[in-house]
N, C-alpha and C positions, 0 to 999 in steps of 0.2 A: 325470777330470773331464770334464764335458760342455761343448761349445761353446755360447755364448749363441745364442738363436734370432735368425735374420735375417729371419724372415717379417714382411712389412709388410702390414697390412690397410688398408681404406679409412678406418677410424676414425670418430670421432663427427662431425667436420666434414663428411665426405662424406654421412653420414646426414642431417644438418641441411640441407645443400644439396639433396639429393634430395627431402626432405620439402617444402621451399619450392617447388621446381619442380613437384612433384605438386599442391600446393595452388594454385599459379598456373594450372596447366593446368585444374584443376577449376573455378576461377572463370571462366576464359575460356570454357570449354565451357558452363557454366551461363548466362552472358550471351548466348552465341550461340544456344542453344536458346530462351531467352526472346525474343530478337529474331526468330527464325524463326517462333515461335508468333504474335507480333504481326503479322508480315507475312502469314502464312496467314489469320489472322482478318480482317485488313483486306481481303485479296483476296476472301474469302468474302462479306464485307459488301458489297463493290463488285458482285460477281456477283448477289447477292440484290437490291440496289437496281436494277441494270439489268434484272433479270427483272421486278421490280414495275413499272418504267416501261414495259416492253414489254407486259405484261398489262393495264396501265391506259391503253393508247394511246387516241387519239381515234377510232379506227376508220377514219379516212381513209387512203388509201394515201400512203406517204411520197413526198415530192418527190425527184426524182433530184438528186444533188449536182452541182456544177459540172462535174466531170470526166465524169460520166455523161451530163449533158445536152449537153455539147459533143462528146462522143466521146472515147475514150481513145487514139486513134491506132492502134488495131489494125486498122482498116479495116472492121470489122463494124458496120453501122448508121451509118457516117459519111457516106453519100451521100444527097443530096436527090433529088427526082424528076428533075431535069434532069441528074443525073450528076455534079454538082459536089460537092466535099467541103464539109462545113458550115463549115469554117474559111475556105474560099475565097470565101464569099458576101460581097458588099459592100453 
């Protein structure tokens, strides 16, 4: 007579668990790709809007910002004719 089989396989519950894990991963990846597509499209739209604003400019040179007008502390262009720093003027 032969001995009963002692081999144990993963069974039906392991298949069901693996299926649900695979389905969950698929849904997560699908949502991530959808979100990445929205971010990319929003970024492209922002770039196009900025390009349109640059091309439809008034034609006048831009005013320097506050940091550029007062000097950035690098020492280049921070001196007046008398040799004083712009920040030292009273």
